[in-house]
Structure formats: C-alpha cells, structure tokens
Residue, then its C-alpha position, 0 to 999 in steps of 0.5 A: m489504533g493508538k493516539y498517534f499511530g494509526t494503521d499505517g503509521v503516523r501521518g499529517r501535515a509536515n509541521e502541523q500534525l506531524t512535527m520534527e519534534m514528534a520524529i526525534k521522539i520517536g527516534q529517541y525511543l527506538g534507539w534506546y529500546y534496541s540499544q539496551n542490551k548492545l552497544h549500538a542498535k542498527i536502524l534503517i531509515g528510507k524516505d520518499t520524494r516529498l520536500s519534508g522528507a529530509m527533515f524528518e529523515l534527520a530528525l529520526a536519525a538524530g533522535a536515534t543516534s542520541t540514544g545509542a543507535d547507528v542509523y543507515l540512511l537509504g535515501v529515497c526508496p520504496t517503502p517495500a525496500v525498507s521492509y526487505l532490507v531490515n530482515k535481510e541485513d539484520f537491522d533492529c528495526g526500519i523507519m520509512v518517511s512517506a505519506s504514500h499517495n497523499p499530497y506533498y505537503d503531508n508526510g508520515i512515519k512508518v515503523f517495521n520490526h526486525e521481521g520487516v513487518k509493521m511494528e507490534e501495537e505494544l511497542l507503538l503504545q510505548i513510543e506514544d507514551y514517551m512522546d507524551g512525557k509519560s516516560e523517560v529514556p537516557l540519552a547516550t554518552g561516551e562510546k554509546v553515542g551512535e552514528f549515522f551512515d549513507w547506505k546507497d548499497g541497500l538499494e542495489l541489494y533490493m534490486s538484485w533480489l527482485k531480479k533474483i526471485v523473478p529472473v524473467d527476460l523482458t526483451g522485446f516488451k515496451i513498457g510505460v511507467d508512471l513514477a508519480n515523481g516518487s519513490a519508484t524513481s530510485t528503482a522501477v526504470e533500472t530494474l526493468d531495463a536490466l531485465g531487458a525491456t524498453v522502458e519509457a517514463i513519465n512523471s519521473s522528475p521529482n522536485g519536493i512538491n510534484i509527488n502524486l500531482k495528477s500522477g501515479s496510481t491514483h491519477p493514471e489517466g495520463l499514463q492511459r493516454f501515454v500507453v495508447e499513443n505510444n503503442l506500448d504493451l503495458g503501463l505501470a502507475f505506482d504511488g507515492d512510496a511504490d508500495r502499490l501498483i495500477a496497470v494499463n493494458s495496451d488498449g489503455k484500460l485499467v487493470d486495478g488490484d482486482y484484475i491482478l489478483y484475478i490474473l495472478g491467481n489464475h496463473l499461480k494456480n496453473v503452475n501449482r503455486l497457489n497455496k491452499n488454493m486461496v486468494v485473500t481479498t478485502v471486503m471492497a473487492n468487486l463482486g465480479l472478482y468473486k464470481a470469476l474466482d468461483r468459476s476458476k474454482i479458486d477459494y477466497i476470503q475476505t478481511p476488513v480494509g487495509d493491507k494490514y489486515v490482509f497481511e495478518e490472514m496470509d500470515k496466519n494461514n500461509y496463504f501466498l497471494g492477497g491484496e486490494q483493489s487499490g493495487h496493494i498486492i502481498f506475495y507472501e512467498n516472497a515478501v511481507t508487504g506490498d511492493g508495486l515493483l514486485t507486482a509488476l514483475k510477476l504481471l510481466e512474468c505471467m505475460k511472458d510464460t503464457g504468451k498472452s496480453i493482459q487483455e487475454l489474461s483478463e478474460g472471464l472477469f466482469i467488473y460490476p459498476q460500483l458507486l461509493e458515497n460518503v456521508r459525514v455524521a456526528d456519530k457513526n455508531v448511532v447510524l450503524n446501530d439504527p434499526e430502520i436504516n439496517a432494515e433498509v440495507e437489508a431491503v437493498a441487499a435482498e432486491l440485489g440478490s446475486d446480481g450486486r451487493i451493498l456495503v455500509r461501513p464507517s471509515g476508520t480515520e474520519p466521521l463518515i459512513r461509507v455506503m458502496v453498492e455494485a450492480a449491473t448498471d451505474e443507474l442501479c448503483a445510483h438508485y440503491v446507494s441513494r436509498v440509504t444515504d437519503l434515509i440517513k440524511q432524512k433521520g437527521y444523522a448528517a453532520 
C-alpha cells in the first residue's frame, strides 16, 4: 500500500484526511496520463449519496479536464456500475467517489483501470508522487482542454446488462430492500421491478447525511423486522456503494456472504457452471462453510482478507465464484468486482430455478459461533513474533481440534491485533479468545 491509496483507494474524513486539493491532483494526473497519446482521454466518474460527494466529483472533473481529459459524470451509482461501464464503453479509466459502508462524514476515491479492475499499484504510486509535489504535469491549453458531460444513460446501460445476464422472471416474488440511503437507490428497485418482482423499500431517501445510518448491510436489524412483519419472501440489504449484499430469509434470519457462497456454490455446481469446482474465500470465512463445502464435494481456497485478494486468485486461475463473509461476492464469469445487485439477482435466480426457499437452500450449513476481539498494541510485529504468544495460540488450536479454529492476525489499517475464535458454543469462543488476549495484555503489549 502507498501513502494515500490503501487496498480500497484513498479514504478519510472529508476535508480532513481527504481534501478537495487531493482530488484535484488525482484528477489532474489521470487526465494527463491518459491524454498523452490522444487529444482527449475519456474518464468516467461516479459517486454515492454522501454530502461531500459532489465536491469531490467536481474537483476530480476539474482536475482531469484541466490536463486534457473529457469527463463523463454518471452521478449517483453503484461502484460496480463504474467498473462495468469503464470496460464496456471504452473509457480510459474510472473513478468512484465513495467511502462504502463508512459514515457520511467520510469519503473516498477509488480508481479503476480500463478493464474495470482496481488500478495498478505502479500508477497509484506515480499519482502519490504528484500529490506530494515530487513530479509535475503540464496543464492543457487551447483545444487540449477537456469538457465534462452528465451521462445518466450509463445507468440504463448497466441495468440492461444486469437484466440480460440474469433474465429471471420474478413475478410472484415479494422482496424487501434496504437501500442504506446510498447508491442502491439509483438501481435496485427499478431493476427488480422490471423483472416482475413486488418490491418494498426502506431507507430509500438519501439526504447526504443518512447514508449507512442504522441501515443497510452493516445494520440489517430493521430489514429483518420489515421482512417478517410484511410476510416477504426475501430481504436484500446493500451497503453504501452497493457492492455488497447481506440477505434476510422469510423468517428474518441473516444470510451473510458465507451462506451466499454455499447456496450459489451448490447451485452453480448442479448446473455445471462452477468452473474447476472451486469457491474462493478469505481466511475469515466460517469453519462451518468449509465443512459444508466438503460435504458437497466442492473445493475451496483461502486468501487474505479483502476482495482485492479474492479477485486476484479468481483472475489468476479463472475461478467463477468467490467472496467475503461481509457479502462482497464476485462472479468472475460476469464481472471483475463485487456487485450487490448482481448477487441479489443470482440468489433470486437460484430460488426460481430450484423452487426452494432460502431456508431450504441453506440446509447443510451450520455456522459456528464466532468471536472477534481487537487488542490495540504499540507494535504488531513484536506481538506476532512472541514465542510465548505463538505457543498459546498453537495450544488453543490443538484443544479446538476439528471442532473449531483460532485466527490471530494484524489489522491492515490500524495498530490492532485481531483474535478470532470459532467453536461449538459462544462460551468456548469467549474462553479461548480471552486466553490469548489476556496474555497479550499481561505481557504489556496493549497500548
């Protein structure tokens, strides 16, 4: 990771860690970089609904046009719409202004290359050098100055593509959607309605400061109640930029990414679409998922935490299905990034094709109780290399055996050690987590 760009772009509090000046610089470098061998580069910009979105959108556009690019503004849209359209409509690159599931006062800038994949590290480092004044780019003059255009038609192209690749007739389905007052407000209801579903929406009135507020995939409690109270077949909770999905079955129970990978892994296998019989997960997937996939005779592989690593594994080996417990699911046959609405359509297609409810499709998967505790430390590496702590972790793993597991890892963005245990009961989880966290604290490593 670079100085500004993490695994998911630049992110921080608007006008504090992430400023308008930074956005202008990012736009300027990308506009210059892609306009070097043509009159005007072609750059696509989308945003979610947070208050600072327009400020960063226009700052990026001003920067890019000042160095020669033509900029197309997609407006409020899901992140995966930018990823799809960049490649489909031959843009040089795409930019999404969003902080995903973060509160409204944060924002972020995520950059996609021509193929709709997260931008290569080499170019991001060049952008950072320009942001720090270590390099210069010329401003455009005369006919080289770019223009920007409102391009609302892009969303129609994206929704048409979704309906084409999952042409399922949803007549008779009663669906509840929690739009998190975010990007999904631009596409979800319209797409599901066009496919014949009866759709009822909550958290569908963004005002700039209510994105993700007690809503969406990180706070699905309201949708759980809503589904039960309204006797709905399925609930769909999106995050702020609509690249993740957490579902709710008709009993109001959560269906997270592990359930989705299990359900769709089995379905794709049954219809001979699970390439190489492989599901890609991260190390945070539940032990129960692995045991269930074993019973289904489906292979799996683990990557580090982060959709970036899931995609890299899928891209390298042409695996069709992968994702995270958080609901970030990638269908590599169709897309190169997670897409909440595509995931929803795939789930509904599975229900329609099999004639089964989500409860029936979930049979065979027991999710082990899981407890995660973070310990703030001064030096993550010292803790992870301590022989006594490693011995204790190994002892816990041995005691858990095949009926549980322990995972100790550093946070990628904060000075934290994360201790996660899965076991048969919540009590066992608490017992084994505390054995490790107490030792870390007793040795004086806690900050």
